[in-house]
C-alpha positions as CSV (number, residue, x, y, z in Angstrom):
1,X,88.8,100.8,15.2
2,X,89.9,103.4,13.1
3,X,93.5,104.5,12.6
4,X,95.0,107.7,10.8
5,X,97.8,107.0,8.6
6,X,99.5,107.9,5.7
7,X,100.5,106.1,2.8
8,X,102.4,106.3,-0.7
9,X,101.2,103.6,-3.7
10,X,103.6,103.4,-6.7
11,X,101.5,101.9,-9.6
12,X,101.9,103.9,-12.4
13,X,104.7,104.0,-15.2
14,X,105.9,107.6,-13.6
15,X,106.3,106.0,-10.4
16,X,108.0,103.0,-10.9
17,X,110.5,104.9,-13.5
18,X,111.7,107.4,-10.9
19,X,114.4,104.7,-10.3
20,X,117.4,102.7,-11.6
21,X,116.6,99.2,-12.6
22,X,118.5,96.2,-13.6
23,X,117.6,93.3,-15.9
24,X,113.5,94.4,-15.4
25,X,111.4,96.8,-17.2
26,X,108.2,98.8,-16.5
27,X,105.4,98.4,-19.1
28,X,103.2,101.4,-20.4
29,X,100.6,100.2,-18.1
30,X,102.8,100.5,-14.8
31,X,103.8,96.9,-14.5
32,X,107.5,96.1,-13.3
33,X,108.5,92.7,-14.9
34,X,111.3,90.7,-14.7
35,X,112.9,90.5,-18.4
36,X,114.1,87.0,-18.4
37,X,113.0,83.9,-16.6
38,X,115.7,82.5,-14.0
39,X,117.7,85.8,-14.0
40,X,118.1,87.9,-11.2
41,X,116.9,91.3,-11.5
42,X,116.7,94.4,-9.0
43,X,115.0,97.8,-8.6
44,X,116.6,100.2,-6.5
45,X,113.5,102.8,-5.9
46,X,114.3,106.8,-5.8
47,X,113.3,108.5,-2.5
48,X,110.1,108.4,-1.0
49,X,109.7,111.6,1.1
50,X,107.4,111.7,4.3
51,X,108.2,115.6,4.5
52,X,109.1,115.0,8.4
53,X,112.7,114.2,9.9
54,X,112.8,111.0,12.0
55,X,109.7,109.7,10.6
56,X,109.0,106.2,11.5
57,X,107.8,104.0,8.7
58,X,105.2,101.3,9.2
59,X,104.8,98.5,6.6
60,X,105.2,97.6,2.9
61,X,103.1,95.5,0.8
62,X,103.9,94.6,-2.5
63,X,101.1,93.3,-4.9
64,X,102.9,90.7,-7.3
65,X,102.2,87.5,-9.3
66,X,105.0,85.9,-7.6
67,X,106.3,84.8,-4.1
68,X,109.8,85.1,-5.6
69,X,109.9,88.9,-4.9
70,X,111.6,90.6,-1.6
71,X,112.3,93.6,-0.6
72,X,115.5,95.5,1.3
73,X,114.4,98.8,2.7
74,X,116.2,101.6,4.4
75,X,115.4,105.2,6.0
76,X,117.8,108.3,5.9
77,X,117.3,111.7,7.3
78,X,119.2,112.7,4.1
79,X,119.0,112.2,0.5
80,X,121.3,110.3,-1.3
81,X,122.8,111.9,-4.1
82,X,122.5,110.7,-7.7
83,X,126.3,109.8,-8.1
84,X,125.7,107.0,-5.5
85,X,123.1,105.3,-7.9
86,X,125.2,105.8,-10.8
87,X,128.2,104.3,-8.6
88,X,126.2,101.3,-7.7
89,X,124.8,100.4,-11.1
90,X,128.0,101.1,-13.2
91,X,129.6,98.6,-11.5
92,X,127.7,95.8,-13.1
93,X,126.8,94.4,-9.5
94,X,124.5,91.1,-9.4
95,X,121.2,91.7,-7.9
96,X,122.7,89.9,-4.7
97,X,126.0,92.0,-4.8
98,X,124.2,94.9,-4.9
99,X,122.1,93.7,-1.8
100,X,125.2,93.0,0.2
101,X,126.6,96.6,-0.6
102,X,123.4,98.1,0.8
103,X,123.0,96.1,3.8
104,X,126.9,96.6,5.0
105,X,126.5,100.7,4.3
106,X,122.9,101.1,5.7
107,X,120.8,100.1,8.4
108,X,118.3,98.0,6.7
109,X,115.2,95.7,6.9
110,X,114.4,92.8,5.0
111,X,110.9,91.8,3.8
112,X,110.7,88.3,2.4
113,X,107.3,88.1,1.9
114,X,104.8,90.3,-0.1
115,X,104.1,91.9,3.3
116,X,106.3,93.4,6.1
117,X,106.5,95.6,8.9
118,X,109.4,98.4,8.6
119,X,108.7,100.1,12.0
120,X,112.4,100.0,13.0
121,X,113.3,102.2,10.3
122,X,113.6,105.9,11.2
123,X,114.3,108.7,8.7
124,X,112.5,111.5,6.6
125,X,113.5,109.4,3.2
126,X,112.7,105.8,2.6
127,X,114.6,103.8,-0.4
128,X,114.0,100.2,-0.8
129,X,115.9,97.4,-3.0
130,X,113.3,95.1,-4.6
131,X,114.7,91.7,-5.9
132,X,113.1,89.0,-8.1
133,X,114.7,86.1,-7.6
134,X,115.7,83.6,-10.4
135,X,114.0,80.5,-9.0
136,X,110.7,81.0,-10.5
137,X,109.2,79.3,-13.5
138,X,107.6,82.1,-15.0
139,X,108.0,86.0,-15.4
140,X,107.5,87.6,-11.9
141,X,105.6,91.1,-12.4
142,X,105.0,93.5,-9.7
143,X,101.6,95.6,-10.0
144,X,101.6,97.9,-7.2
145,X,103.5,98.7,-3.9
146,X,102.0,100.3,-1.1
147,X,104.3,102.1,1.7
148,X,102.5,102.8,5.2
149,X,103.8,105.7,7.5
150,X,103.1,107.7,10.7
151,X,100.5,105.2,11.6
152,X,98.7,105.3,15.2
153,X,99.4,102.3,17.3
154,X,97.4,100.7,19.2
155,X,99.2,101.7,22.2
156,X,97.6,105.0,22.3
157,X,94.5,103.4,23.2
158,X,95.9,101.7,26.4
159,X,95.5,103.1,29.9
160,X,98.1,105.6,30.6
161,X,99.8,103.5,33.4
162,X,101.0,101.2,31.0
163,X,101.9,103.7,28.1
164,X,103.9,105.5,30.7
165,X,107.1,103.5,30.5
166,X,106.6,101.8,27.2
167,X,109.4,102.3,24.8
168,X,109.0,101.7,21.0
169,X,112.0,99.2,21.1
170,X,110.8,96.9,23.8
171,X,109.2,93.5,23.3
172,X,105.6,94.5,24.2
173,X,105.5,97.4,21.6
174,X,106.8,95.3,18.7
175,X,104.3,92.4,20.2
176,X,101.3,95.0,19.6
177,X,102.5,96.1,16.3
178,X,102.7,92.5,15.0
179,X,99.0,92.0,16.3
180,X,98.1,95.6,14.6
181,X,99.5,94.6,11.4
182,X,97.1,91.6,11.3
183,X,94.4,93.5,12.3
184,X,95.0,96.3,9.5
185,X,95.1,93.6,6.8
186,X,91.8,92.0,7.8
187,X,90.4,95.7,7.9
188,X,91.4,96.2,4.6
189,X,90.3,92.8,3.0
190,X,86.9,94.0,4.7
191,X,86.8,97.5,3.0
192,X,87.6,96.1,-0.4
193,X,85.3,93.1,-0.4
194,X,82.9,95.0,-2.3
195,X,85.4,94.9,-5.4
196,X,84.8,91.3,-5.8
197,X,81.3,92.0,-6.8
198,X,82.1,94.5,-9.3
199,X,83.3,92.9,-12.6
200,X,85.1,96.0,-13.8
201,X,87.9,95.6,-11.3
202,X,87.4,91.8,-9.7
203,X,89.8,89.0,-10.4
204,X,89.4,85.8,-11.9
205,X,88.9,84.0,-9.0
206,X,86.1,86.3,-7.9
207,X,84.5,86.3,-11.4
208,X,84.3,82.9,-11.2
209,X,82.4,83.1,-7.7
210,X,80.0,85.6,-9.5
211,X,79.2,83.5,-12.2
212,X,78.4,80.4,-10.0
213,X,76.1,83.0,-8.1
214,X,74.2,83.9,-11.0
215,X,74.1,80.6,-12.7
216,X,76.0,81.6,-15.8
217,X,78.2,78.9,-16.3
218,X,78.0,79.1,-20.0
219,X,80.7,82.0,-19.8
220,X,83.5,80.1,-18.1
221,X,84.8,79.1,-21.6
222,X,86.1,82.6,-22.3
223,X,89.0,84.7,-21.1
224,X,88.7,87.2,-18.4
225,X,88.3,90.1,-20.2
226,X,85.5,88.9,-22.2
227,X,83.7,87.7,-18.8
228,X,84.3,91.1,-17.5
229,X,82.2,92.1,-20.7
230,X,79.5,89.2,-20.1
231,X,79.0,90.2,-16.6
232,X,78.8,93.5,-17.0
233,X,76.2,93.1,-19.5
234,X,74.4,90.3,-17.4
235,X,71.0,91.9,-17.0
236,X,70.6,92.9,-20.6
237,X,71.8,89.9,-22.1
238,X,69.1,88.0,-19.9
239,X,66.3,90.7,-20.9
240,X,67.1,90.0,-24.5
241,X,67.7,86.5,-24.6
242,X,66.1,84.9,-27.5
243,X,65.6,87.8,-29.6
244,X,67.9,89.2,-32.5
245,X,68.8,91.9,-30.3
246,X,70.1,89.9,-27.7
247,X,72.3,87.6,-30.6
248,X,73.7,90.9,-31.6
249,X,74.7,92.2,-28.1
250,X,76.2,88.5,-27.3
251,X,78.2,88.7,-30.6
252,X,79.7,92.2,-30.4
253,X,80.7,91.2,-26.4
254,X,82.1,87.9,-27.5
255,X,84.0,88.5,-30.7
256,X,83.5,92.1,-31.6
257,X,81.6,92.0,-34.6
258,X,78.0,92.9,-36.0
259,X,75.9,90.2,-37.4
260,X,72.7,90.2,-40.1
261,X,70.0,87.6,-38.8
262,X,68.0,86.5,-41.8
263,X,65.1,84.5,-41.0
264,X,63.5,81.8,-42.9
265,X,60.8,84.1,-44.7
266,X,63.6,86.6,-45.7
267,X,65.9,84.1,-47.3
268,X,65.2,85.0,-50.9
269,X,64.9,88.8,-50.0
270,X,66.2,90.5,-52.8
271,X,67.8,93.4,-50.6
272,X,70.3,90.9,-49.4
273,X,73.9,90.5,-51.4
274,X,74.0,88.0,-54.3
275,X,76.8,86.3,-52.4
276,X,74.7,85.9,-49.2
277,X,71.5,84.7,-51.3
278,X,73.7,82.0,-52.8
279,X,75.3,80.6,-49.5
280,X,71.4,80.5,-48.3
281,X,69.9,78.7,-51.2
282,X,72.9,76.3,-50.8
283,X,72.3,75.5,-47.5
284,X,68.3,75.8,-47.9
285,X,66.5,74.2,-44.8
286,X,62.4,73.8,-45.1
287,X,61.9,74.7,-41.6
288,X,60.0,78.0,-40.3
289,X,62.0,78.2,-37.3
290,X,65.2,78.0,-39.1
291,X,67.6,81.2,-39.4
292,X,71.3,82.3,-40.5
293,X,73.4,84.2,-38.7
294,X,75.9,86.2,-40.9
295,X,79.0,87.4,-39.4
296,X,80.5,90.6,-40.9
297,X,84.4,90.6,-41.5
298,X,85.4,87.6,-39.8
299,X,88.9,87.3,-41.4
300,X,90.5,88.0,-38.0
301,X,88.5,85.6,-35.9
302,X,90.5,82.2,-34.8
303,X,88.7,78.8,-35.0
304,X,88.5,78.6,-31.2
305,X,87.0,81.9,-30.9
306,X,84.4,80.7,-33.3
307,X,83.8,77.7,-31.6
308,X,83.6,79.1,-28.3
309,X,81.1,81.8,-29.7
310,X,78.9,79.3,-30.8
311,X,79.0,77.2,-27.9
312,X,77.9,80.1,-25.9
313,X,75.3,81.3,-28.4
314,X,73.7,78.0,-28.3
315,X,72.4,78.7,-25.1
316,X,70.6,82.1,-26.2
317,X,68.7,81.3,-29.3
318,X,64.9,80.8,-29.5
319,X,63.5,77.7,-28.1
320,X,62.6,74.9,-30.7
321,X,64.7,76.8,-33.6
322,X,67.6,75.6,-35.7
323,X,70.2,77.6,-37.4
324,X,73.5,78.2,-39.2
325,X,76.3,80.6,-38.6
326,X,78.3,82.0,-41.6
327,X,81.3,83.8,-41.1
328,X,81.9,86.2,-43.9
329,X,85.6,86.8,-45.0
330,X,87.3,87.9,-48.1
331,X,88.3,84.8,-49.5
332,X,85.0,83.0,-48.6
333,X,82.2,82.0,-46.5
334,X,82.5,79.5,-43.8
335,X,79.5,77.8,-42.4
336,X,79.9,76.4,-38.9
337,X,77.0,74.6,-37.0
338,X,76.5,73.2,-33.3
339,X,75.4,69.5,-34.0
340,X,72.7,68.3,-31.0
341,X,74.5,66.3,-28.6
342,X,78.1,67.4,-29.7
343,X,80.4,68.9,-27.4
344,X,82.1,70.9,-29.9
345,X,80.7,72.6,-33.3
346,X,82.0,70.9,-36.3
347,X,82.8,72.7,-39.5
348,X,80.6,71.5,-42.6
């Protein structure tokens, strides 16, 4: 059942910046963030204009990392002057005091969860107070807020005999709106399901499911952004597995560096730098399948990044080969080797 609806989404710095805020801030990427753990904070929006008087607002959904966020919303057919905003904030009210004043002055609806119905509100302009509770154990963040209005009701599909005496404030209408809200949530999840299979936009939970589907468990050790890169390049990684180009690709994706691969027959090649030849002769291994990977400009790579890199790399080197990884730095060269049977690499 397709329903026509209009909506507004706040998800950019410019959207959130058109408001007065207290004890919270807006990041450049458009995230509304609590300033301090345990500190109540609030955000009073500027007008959201539906362009039609008497507009019935339908619902609001907040995409947040916390359940300690709630909304108090009210609708008017006239604009609140800027002086009213300044009066509210210049008095130094707390978040709770500000909410109490707004509830006394306007007909409001409080949404205690991250999603709720607004259908009791009528008016051209919608305003809302978003509050961050001080009970959370980590900083609360809001990534986007979606406000829907002018949605067709399921009741328009009912036989005329049922619609004739139906009023918007009666119990049956409100009951239908609850089921309609559930239906729209399910429909939205179905419509957006394809996003779970796109590494560029999927969340970490969806990425881990993708890893399991592709039998690509090796990349679980990395953070979300590196996993995105690896999954986006999964086809190339598998096609180049066991080749020098494959090692170059993996190194660039995981630690963002270039490498030089020196095979056994090239160990004393005069084209290599003196420093490289000294390092190779010091760690000479008489094995035709042995090779050395030089990672360039490695000063900014942490020890844990090096270990994770080698753990991952060990799954993509040629079969029956052994190797060393040498991280070239300005001060010294570090040789890290993954011992067979060890869970972690050791530094020699």
